[in-house]
N, C-alpha and C positions, 0 to 999 in steps of 0.2 A: 218908796215903792210902787206907788200907784204913779208917780209922775213919772217913772222910767217905764211903765208900760205904756201911758198915754203917749209918750215919745216915741216909743217902737212902734205902736201903732200909726201915729200921723205919718211917721219914714215911711212906712209900708203903704199905708194910703196913697201918699204921692207917688211913690214909686208905680205903684199899679195904674194911677192916672196917667202919668207920662207912658207907660208899654202903652196902653188902651188907646190913647189919641195919638201915638205915632203910628198904631196898625190903622188906623180909621185915615189917615193923610195919606190918599191914593196918589200914584206917580204917573203921570199921562205921557204919553210919547206920541208924538205925532207920526203917522204913516200916510201912505200913498191912500188917495180916493181915488173911488171910480170915476171914470170918464164919463160918466152919462147923463152928466147935469146935477141938479139938487136932488138929494137925497130924501125920499119921503117917507120910506119905512124900513125896518131893520129887523131881522131874525138870527136866531143862534141855534145851531143845532151840531153839538159835543164841541168839536173844535172848529168847525164851517161856519163862516159869517155870510149870510147874505143882507145886499142892499137894495132895495127897490128903488128906482130912480125916477124924476118926472118925465122924461121925455126916451131915455135907452134902455127901459127894461129891469133885470134883474142880473146883478153881479154877484159873483162866489170869490171867496175869499178865504184858503186853506192854511194860510200862514200868517195868521194875526194879523191880516189888515196891509200886510206889506205889499203884495199885488193883488189885484183882481182881474178877474176873466168874466165876461157877459156870457150868461146861460139863457139865451131868448129861444131856444128849440120850440117852436110851434107857438110863440106868442108874436098874435096881431098886434095888440094896442099893448104899447111899450110905455103908456103912462102908469105907472105902478102906484098904486095908494095904500095896499095892504098885503102883508105876507101871512104866511100860517105855516108851521111844519107838522107834520105827523108822521111818525116813523121814518121811511126814507122818501115821503112824499113832500112836495112843497105847493101849496096852494096861494097861487097870485090872484089878488084884485084889481082891477083895471076899470 
């Protein structure tokens, strides 16, 4: 009786490990990159993605990185080194 219980426990444990491992195996998909040079920082707000670039300012993607648009209104130094988001505000460090 104990042998069957141990065998069932082993099978259950093996199934749990397989399910857990398969959920950790991330699936990456290549998308378009912002055209502003090397990306120096990244921020996420809800479904919006923000990328700071070395020479061309800040880019925004609202569709999981499929396309990007520059959002540099009022930004004079476009060498972005950090991004921070608070509510509907984005703070850019240059």
